C-alpha positions in Angstrom: 0.0 0.0 0.0 1.3 3.5 -0.9 1.9 6.1 1.8 -1.1 8.1 0.3 -3.3 5.0 0.5 -2.2 4.3 4.1 -3.2 7.8 5.1 -6.6 7.5 3.5 -7.2 4.4 5.5 -5.7 6.1 8.5 -2.1 5.9 9.6 -2.1 7.6 13.0 0.5 8.8 15.4 -1.4 8.9 18.8 -4.7 8.0 20.3 -7.8 10.2 20.8 -8.1 12.0 24.1 -10.7 9.4 25.3 -8.4 6.5 24.4 -5.2 7.9 25.9 -3.8 5.7 28.7 -4.8 2.4 27.1 -1.8 0.2 26.5 -0.7 -0.9 23.0 -1.3 -4.5 24.1 -4.9 -3.8 25.1 -5.6 -2.0 21.9 -4.1 -4.8 20.0 -6.5 -7.2 21.7 -9.6 -5.2 20.8 -8.6 -4.3 17.2 -10.1 -6.4 14.5 -10.0 -6.4 10.8 -11.3 -3.2 9.2 -10.4 -1.1 12.2 -13.5 -1.8 14.3 -13.4 -2.2 18.1 -14.8 -5.4 19.4 -16.8 -5.2 22.6 -19.3 -2.7 24.1 -18.8 1.1 23.6 -19.7 3.5 26.4 -23.5 4.3 26.7 -24.8 7.5 25.0 -25.2 9.2 28.3 -21.6 8.4 29.3 -19.9 9.2 26.0 -21.0 12.8 25.7 -23.9 12.4 23.3 -27.5 13.4 23.9 -26.6 16.8 25.1 -29.6 18.4 23.3 -29.3 21.6 21.2 -26.4 24.0 21.8 -26.5 27.7 20.9 -23.8 28.6 18.4 -22.6 31.4 16.2 -25.1 33.7 14.5 -28.0 32.5 16.6 -28.0 29.1 15.1 -28.4 25.9 17.2 -26.6 22.6 16.8 -27.3 19.1 18.0 -25.1 16.1 17.9 -26.8 12.8 17.1 -24.6 9.7 17.8 -26.8 7.1 16.0 -24.7 5.8 13.2 -26.7 6.0 9.9 -26.0 6.6 6.2 -25.7 10.1 4.8 -29.2 9.9 3.3 -30.7 8.7 6.6 -28.9 11.5 8.5 -30.1 14.1 6.0 -33.7 13.0 6.2 -33.6 12.8 10.0 -32.2 16.3 10.2 -35.1 17.7 8.1 -37.6 15.7 10.1 -36.2 17.3 13.3 -36.8 20.8 11.8 -33.2 21.5 10.7 -30.6 20.3 8.2 -27.2 18.7 8.3 -24.7 21.2 9.5 -23.4 23.7 6.9 -20.2 25.5 7.9 -19.5 29.0 6.7 -16.2 29.8 8.4 -13.5 28.9 10.8 -15.4 30.1 13.9 -18.4 27.9 13.1 -16.2 24.9 12.2 -14.4 25.3 15.5 -17.7 25.4 17.4 -19.1 22.4 15.7 -15.9 20.4 16.2 -16.0 21.3 19.9 -19.5 19.9 20.0 -18.6 16.6 18.4 -15.3 16.1 20.2 -16.7 13.3 22.4 -16.1 9.6 22.2 -19.6 8.6 21.1 -19.4 10.7 18.0 -16.4 9.0 16.4 -15.7 5.6 15.0 -13.3 3.3 16.7 -9.7 3.5 15.4 -9.0 1.3 12.5 -5.8 -0.6 12.2 -4.1 2.6 11.1 -5.3 4.5 14.2 -7.6 6.8 12.1 -11.1 7.7 13.2 -14.2 9.0 11.4 -16.4 11.7 12.9 -20.0 12.8 12.2 -21.5 13.7 8.8 -21.8 17.3 7.9 -24.1 18.6 5.1 -21.4 18.8 2.4 -21.8 16.6 -0.7 -20.6 16.3 -4.2 -22.9 16.6 -7.2 -23.1 13.5 -9.4 -21.5 15.3 -12.3 -18.8 17.0 -10.2 -15.3 16.7 -11.5 -13.3 14.4 -9.2 -12.0 14.8 -6.7 -12.7 18.5 -5.8 -15.4 19.7 -8.2 -19.1 20.1 -7.6 -19.1 20.2 -3.8 -21.9 22.1 -2.2 -24.1 22.4 0.9 -27.4 20.6 1.4 -29.1 23.9 1.8 -27.8 25.3 -1.5 -26.0 28.2 0.2 -22.8 29.3 -1.4 -19.5 27.7 -0.5 -17.1 30.2 1.1 -15.2 28.0 3.4 -13.7 24.4 3.4 -11.5 22.6 5.9 -10.3 19.5 4.0 -7.5 17.5 5.6 -4.2 17.5 3.8 -4.7 15.7 0.4 -8.4 15.7 0.7 -10.8 15.3 -1.0 -9.3 12.6 -3.2 -12.1 10.1 -4.1 -9.8 7.2 -2.9 -9.6 4.7 -5.7 -9.9 1.6 -3.5 -13.1 2.8 -1.9 -16.0 0.5 -2.6 -18.2 3.5 -3.5 -17.6 7.1 -4.8 -16.4 9.3 -2.0 -19.0 12.1 -2.4 -20.0 13.0 1.2 -18.0 14.8 3.9 -17.3 13.9 7.6 -15.0 15.1 10.3 -11.9 12.9 10.2 -8.4 12.6 11.7 -5.8 10.6 13.4 -6.8 9.2 16.8 -5.4 11.2 19.6 -5.0 14.4 17.5 -8.6 15.7 17.3 -9.1 18.4 14.8 -11.8 19.9 12.7 -10.5 18.6 9.4 -12.8 17.0 6.8 -12.6 13.9 4.7 -14.6 12.6 1.8 -16.1 9.1 2.2 -18.9 7.2 0.5 -22.4 8.1 1.5 -23.4 4.5 2.2 -21.1 4.3 5.2 -22.4 5.0 8.7 -21.6 7.8 11.0 -23.0 10.1 13.6 -24.3 13.4 12.4 -24.8 17.1 13.4 -28.1 18.9 12.9 -28.1 22.6 12.5 -31.2 24.6 13.3 -31.6 27.9 11.7 -32.7 30.7 14.0 -36.4 31.4 13.7 -37.1 34.5 11.6 -37.5 37.6 13.7 -39.3 40.8 12.7 -37.2 43.8 12.1 -37.7 47.2 10.5 -36.0 50.3 9.1 -37.2 53.9 8.7 -36.3 56.0 5.8 -33.7 58.7 6.6 -35.3 62.1 7.1 -32.1 64.1 7.5 -29.2 64.2 5.0 -26.9 67.0 3.9 -29.4 67.6 1.0 -32.5 67.9 3.2 -32.4 71.7 3.6 -32.4 72.2 -0.1 -34.9 69.4 -0.9 -37.4 70.7 1.7 -36.7 74.3 0.7 -35.8 75.5 4.2 -34.3 78.8 2.7 -37.8 80.2 2.1 -39.1 79.2 5.5 -36.6 81.3 7.6 -34.1 78.4 7.3 -36.4 75.9 9.1 -38.3 72.8 8.1 -42.0 73.2 7.3 -44.9 71.9 9.4 -45.5 69.0 7.0 -41.9 68.1 7.3 -42.2 67.8 11.1 -45.7 66.4 11.1 -46.4 64.4 7.9 -49.7 62.8 7.3 -48.0 59.4 6.9 -45.1 57.7 8.6 -43.4 54.8 6.8 -41.2 51.9 7.8 -39.9 48.9 5.9 -40.8 45.8 8.0 -39.1 42.5 7.2 -38.0 39.2 8.6 -34.4 38.6 9.7 -32.7 35.3 10.4 -29.6 35.7 12.4 -27.6 38.6 10.9 -29.1 38.3 7.4 -32.4 39.5 5.9 -34.6 36.4 5.4 -35.5 35.5 1.9 -38.7 33.4 1.5 -38.1 30.1 -0.3 -40.4 29.2 -3.2 -43.9 28.3 -2.0 -43.5 30.2 1.3 -44.7 33.6 2.3 -46.0 35.4 5.5 -49.3 36.9 6.4 -48.8 40.2 8.3 -51.1 41.9 10.8 -50.5 45.2 12.5 -52.2 46.4 15.8 -51.7 50.0 16.9 -50.8 50.3 20.5 -50.6 54.1 20.9 -53.6 55.4 19.0 -52.2 55.5 15.5 -54.0 54.1 12.4 -52.7 51.7 9.8 -53.2 53.5 6.5 -52.5 50.5 4.2 -53.1 46.8 4.8 -49.9 44.8 4.5 -49.4 42.6 1.5 -48.3 39.0 2.1 -44.6 38.3 1.6 -41.3 38.3 3.4 -41.5 42.1 3.9 -44.0 45.0 3.6 -44.2 48.8 3.8 -45.8 49.9 7.1 -47.7 53.1 6.6 -49.3 54.6 9.7 -50.8 57.9 10.8 -48.5 58.7 13.7 -45.3 57.7 15.5 -45.5 55.2 18.3 -45.7 51.4 18.9 -47.3 48.9 16.6 -47.6 45.2 17.4 -46.7 43.3 14.2 -47.3 39.6 13.7 -46.0 37.4 10.9 -47.7 34.0 10.2 -46.2 31.5 7.8 -48.2 30.5 4.7 -47.2 27.5 2.5 -48.6 26.9 -1.0 -50.0 23.4 -1.4 -52.1 22.1 -4.2 -52.4 25.6 -5.6 -53.7 27.2 -2.4 -52.0 29.1 0.3 -52.4 27.5 3.7 -51.7 29.4 6.9 -50.2 27.9 10.0 -52.2 28.0 13.2 -49.5 29.7 15.3 -47.7 32.9 14.4 -44.1 32.6 13.3 -43.0 35.9 14.9 -44.4 38.8 16.8 -42.7 42.0 17.8 -43.6 45.5 18.9 -42.3 47.9 16.3 -41.4 51.3 17.6 -41.5 54.1 15.1 -39.3 56.8 16.5 -38.4 60.1 14.9 -35.9 61.9 17.1 -36.6 65.7 17.3 -33.3 67.6 17.7 -33.1 71.4 18.0 -30.0 73.6 17.4 -30.0 77.1 19.0 -27.4 79.8 19.2 -24.8 81.9 17.5 -22.2 81.6 14.7 -20.5 78.7 16.4 -23.9 76.8 16.1 -24.8 78.1 12.7 -21.6 76.9 11.0 -20.2 80.4 10.2 -17.0 80.5 8.3 -18.0 77.6 5.9 -19.9 79.5 3.2 -20.0 76.6 0.7 -22.3 74.7 3.1 -24.7 77.6 3.8 -28.4 76.9 3.0 -29.7 80.0 4.8 -27.6 83.1 4.1 -29.4 85.4 6.4 -28.0 83.6 9.3 -24.9 82.1 7.6 -26.4 78.8 8.6 -25.0 75.6 7.0 -24.6 71.9 7.1 -21.0 72.1 8.3 -22.2 73.2 11.8 -21.5 70.8 14.6 -25.2 71.0 15.5 -26.2 69.8 12.0 -23.5 67.1 12.0 -24.5 65.8 15.5 -28.1 65.4 14.3 -26.9 63.8 11.1 -24.8 61.3 13.1 -27.8 60.2 15.1 -29.7 59.8 11.9 -27.0 57.6 10.3 -26.3 55.4 13.3 -29.7 53.7 13.8 -31.6 52.5 10.8 -34.7 51.8 13.0 -35.2 55.5 13.8 -35.1 58.8 11.9 -34.3 62.4 12.8 -36.1 65.7 12.3 -33.8 68.6 12.9 -34.8 72.2 13.6 -31.7 74.4 13.1 -32.4 77.9 14.3 -28.8 79.1 15.2 -27.9 82.4 13.6 -24.6 84.1 13.3 -24.3 87.1 15.5 -27.1 86.1 17.9 -26.9 86.9 21.5 -28.7 85.0 24.3 -31.6 87.4 24.2 -32.1 86.5 20.5 -32.8 82.9 21.6 -35.3 84.0 24.2 -37.3 87.2 23.8 -35.8 89.6 21.2 -36.2 89.5 17.5 -33.1 89.7 15.3 -32.5 90.9 11.7 -29.9 88.3 11.0 -26.2 88.7 10.4 -27.2 89.7 6.8 -30.0 92.0 8.0 -33.4 91.9 6.4 -37.0 92.7 7.3 -39.1 91.7 9.0 -36.8 90.6 11.8 -36.6 87.0 12.8 -38.5 86.0 15.9 -36.5 84.7 18.9 -35.2 81.3 18.1 -37.0 79.4 20.8 -40.2 81.1 19.8 -39.7 80.1 16.2 -39.3 76.4 17.2 -42.1 76.5 19.7 -44.5 77.9 17.1 -43.7 75.0 14.7 -44.1 72.4 17.4 -47.4 73.9 18.6 -48.9 73.1 15.2 -48.1 69.3 15.2 -50.7 66.8 16.1 -50.1 65.2 18.5 -47.8 67.9 19.8 -44.2 66.7 19.3 -41.7 66.8 22.1 -38.1 67.8 21.9 -35.5 65.0 22.4 -32.3 67.1 22.5 -31.3 70.7 22.3 -27.8 71.8 21.2 -26.9 75.3 22.4 -24.0 77.6 21.6 -24.6 80.9 23.4 -22.7 83.6 25.3 -19.8 84.7 23.1 -21.8 87.5 21.4 -22.9 88.8 24.8 -19.2 89.7 25.1 -19.4 91.6 21.8 -16.8 89.2 20.5 -17.5 90.2 16.9 -17.0 93.9 17.4 -14.0 93.2 19.6 -12.2 91.2 16.9 -13.0 93.7 14.2 -11.7 96.5 16.4 -8.5 94.7 17.1 -7.9 93.8 13.4 -8.3 97.5 12.4 -6.2 98.9 15.2 -3.5 96.2 14.8 -2.8 97.8 11.4 -2.3 101.2 13.0 -0.6 100.8 16.4 1.7 98.6 18.2 -0.2 99.0 21.5 -1.7 95.7 22.6 -5.4 95.7 21.7 -6.8 95.2 25.2 -4.9 98.3 26.4 -6.4 100.7 23.9 -9.0 103.3 25.0 -12.4 102.8 23.4 -15.7 104.3 22.6 -18.7 102.1 21.8 -22.0 102.3 19.9 -24.9 100.4 21.5 -28.3 99.4 20.5 -31.6 100.1 22.4 -30.8 97.5 25.0 -27.3 98.8 25.6 -25.6 96.0 23.7 -22.3 96.9 22.0 -22.6 97.0 18.2 -19.3 98.6 17.3 -16.1 99.8 18.9 -13.7 102.6 17.9 -10.5 103.9 19.4 -10.7 106.8 21.8 -7.7 107.7 23.9 -9.9 109.1 26.6 -12.2 106.1 26.7 -12.4 103.0 28.8 -9.7 100.4 28.0 -11.0 97.5 26.0 -9.8 95.1 28.7 -12.0 96.8 31.3 -15.0 96.8 29.0 -14.7 93.1 28.5 -14.2 92.4 32.2 -17.5 94.2 32.8 -19.3 92.1 30.2 -17.8 88.8 31.5 -19.1 89.7 35.0 -22.6 90.4 33.5 -22.8 87.2 31.6 -24.2 84.9 34.3 -27.3 87.1 34.5 -28.0 86.4 30.8 -28.6 82.7 31.2 -31.6 82.5 33.6 -34.1 83.7 30.9 -32.7 81.0 28.6 -33.3 78.3 31.3 -36.9 79.5 31.8 -37.6 79.5 28.1 -36.3 76.0 27.5 -38.5 74.7 30.3 -41.7 76.7 29.4 -44.6 74.9 27.7 -44.7 74.6 23.9 -47.0 77.2 22.3 -47.2 79.9 19.6 -44.9 82.1 21.7 -43.9 79.7 24.4 -40.9 77.5 25.2 -39.6 74.0 24.4 -40.8 72.1 27.4 -37.5 70.2 27.5 -35.8 68.6 30.5 -32.5 70.2 31.5 -30.6 67.0 31.1 -31.5 67.0 27.4 -29.8 70.4 26.9 -26.2 70.3 25.7 -24.4 73.6 25.8 -20.9 73.9 24.2 -17.9 75.8 25.2 -15.9 77.8 22.6 -12.8 76.7 20.8 -9.6 78.5 21.5 -8.0 79.7 18.2 -5.1 81.6 19.7 -2.4 78.9 19.7 0.2 77.8 17.1 1.6 74.4 16.2 4.0 74.5 19.2 1.1 75.0 21.6 2.3 78.5 22.5 0.2 81.6 22.0 0.3 83.1 18.5 2.4 86.1 17.7 1.7 87.7 14.3 3.4 91.0 15.0 6.2 90.2 12.5 4.0 90.8 9.5 3.7 87.1 8.5 -0.1 87.7 8.4 -0.9 90.8 6.4 -4.3 91.1 8.0 -3.7 90.3 11.7 -0.8 92.3 13.1 -1.0 91.3 16.8 1.7 90.8 19.3 1.7 87.8 21.7 0.1 89.9 24.4 -3.1 90.4 22.4 -3.4 86.7 21.5 -2.8 85.8 25.1 -5.5 88.1 26.3 -8.0 86.7 23.8 -7.2 83.2 24.9 -7.7 84.1 28.5 -11.0 85.8 27.6 -12.1 82.6 25.9 -11.2 80.6 29.0 -13.2 82.9 31.2 -16.2 82.6 28.8 -16.0 78.8 28.9 -16.0 78.9 32.7 -19.2 81.0 32.6 -20.8 78.5 30.2 -19.8 75.6 32.5 -21.1 77.4 35.6 -24.4 78.1 33.8 -24.7 74.5 32.8 -24.1 73.4 36.4 -26.7 75.9 37.7 -29.5 74.8 35.4 -28.8 71.1 34.9 -27.5 71.2 31.4 -24.7 69.1 30.0 -21.4 71.0 29.2 -19.5 69.9 26.1 -15.8 70.9 26.1 -13.5 71.5 23.2 -11.0 69.4 21.3 -7.3 69.4 22.4 -6.5 69.7 18.7 -7.4 73.4 18.9 -4.4 74.1 21.2 -1.9 73.3 18.4 -4.0 74.0 15.3 -5.1 77.6 16.0 -5.2 80.6 13.7 -1.5 81.0 13.3 -0.8 77.4 12.4 -0.5 78.3 8.7 -0.2 74.7 7.4 -2.9 73.0 9.5 -5.2 75.5 11.1 -8.7 74.6 12.1 -10.0 78.1 11.7 -11.0 80.4 8.8 -8.5 83.2 8.0 -9.3 86.8 7.3 -8.0 86.8 3.7 -9.5 83.4 3.0 -12.9 84.6 4.2 -12.6 87.9 2.2 -12.1 85.9 -1.0 -15.0 83.7 -0.2 -17.3 86.7 0.4 -17.8 85.6 4.0 -16.9 88.8 5.9 -18.2 87.4 9.2 -16.2 84.2 8.8 -12.7 84.9 10.2 -11.6 83.0 13.3 -14.5 80.6 13.0 -14.0 76.8 13.1 -13.7 75.1 9.7 -15.6 72.0 8.7 -13.0 69.7 10.2 -13.2 71.5 13.5 -17.0 71.2 13.6 -16.5 67.4 13.1 -14.2 67.4 16.1 -16.9 69.2 18.1 -19.5 66.7 16.8 -17.4 63.8 18.1 -17.4 65.4 21.6 -21.2 65.8 21.5 -22.4 62.5 20.1 -21.4 60.2 23.1 -23.3 62.4 25.5 -26.3 63.0 23.2 -26.5 59.3 22.3 -26.3 58.2 26.0 -29.3 60.4 26.6 -31.3 59.1 23.7 -30.2 55.4 23.9 -28.7 53.1 26.4 -25.5 53.2 24.5 -23.2 56.1 23.6 -23.1 55.3 19.9 -26.8 55.8 19.2 -27.5 52.1 18.6 -29.7 49.7 20.4 -32.9 50.5 22.3 -34.1 54.1 22.5 -34.7 55.3 26.0 
């Protein structure tokens, strides 16, 4: 016999784990011709069989059956039991199944060459398959993406009494492995049944927020906001389907499912579901719907429905309502290519828009409606109780931002509630825009640090600074800003009250404080080395500031951020910090800045854009928001799983 033939019949090197310790003499006594062991084997209970179903990868279950039968008998028995012979799609599954069958009762006794044969798996060769390796496939018809043949297998051994066109686990005794061998289907072996997971009901909702939504819904003609019908459509849709494990279930020929839907929260089903493996759920409102799928099989030309439902699940149609309020930091100022509402320089680059978009994209079972009211130049009062013409002024003035949102929500039926509010507010109460413009102009004319210059200011009817000019006899800019910083805490109480007030035509948002997320402001005053900027040398033709001015601005930003944090603590809001990247990628990092430059903004006709975060910076801010926002909306901080 050749070495190859000896291996096919089983030339081993050691004994299986359950034969270890038997002497060679004892084995010689019990070995007989053909490699069978004479005498009684351990009972099924003692040899590891009859363990019942075991949960395995992908939600599948597996059962080892140690009765030795032919392949055809094993295949029929598996089907009768409600499953099929095991089909193995990868190394993980192969390892699991082998672990299940690695018990003495599942294997043949060693033949004279110390080789043992394990259970059947559902792998077989088509009658017309080219020998030895052609035409192999699974009993289920699924594609073959993984095999684990032993070395030199399959080989359709020439001395075999029948074609070797079926697969078993196989290997040398004492060296258990998950390798396969081809043998004739008329032999006898134990077998493994695989039970597919029962189909489960699942669903997805169409995305309602994309970067194209503002244009598609024509927000620009609606003061930059979605319309009533966008927030409160007459029909909500979801795609309902069956899933088996991780894959969408496909109905085999002659099988379909009858669907029924029961509203649990007062909604109405607007269209009766069609039979099939999936259907389009169309209902009058958001909420819970009990969905039932019952299997139907076509027999003798008629569909026959099973008595018991196949699957039942409560489908929750949830559309998160997220609101963005605030100033230029919230509107996305400095990124004009993304503006969809020029009056407020409001665009899709904004961290607020990007945070809402992230929530939309993470969970296919929910959707997002986003009301983006932030407006460049807005002060806290413009969120609460004072109209605002916009950074590109027009008439009539815009209503206070919270009032705009509250009016929209008051017209929804039933009245929609706010799930999260993203706020950026406080910097314009320090007249930061006029301050920066003043410092840019004066930096061209004097070497005196900007905060030390005497100033004269213009104010509006409420005493808010609208412009600053140099005046040697006036108050130093530093002193003016100290006064404004000290006044800032008194600006936040009206915002807190408006956020908590009931929804109405001129009301509030009725939102819990722990659903309000207020951001701190990025520090743009540092260079690549982490030190404060110094542009007094003329490297920047527009910004001629010494290090003292940059340092003062950074300290002012830090004081502002502390006031934001203190307000959040006082009113129960969540504070969102800023990315460490800002401290090395500030305005004077010429090769890698995260902020819009003066000249750059001028050439993009975005005169309010200088010093504002660019699109990359807004994504960094988004990444700081999403874990906290998601943890409030879901039980996980990546906006997946079960909504709270």
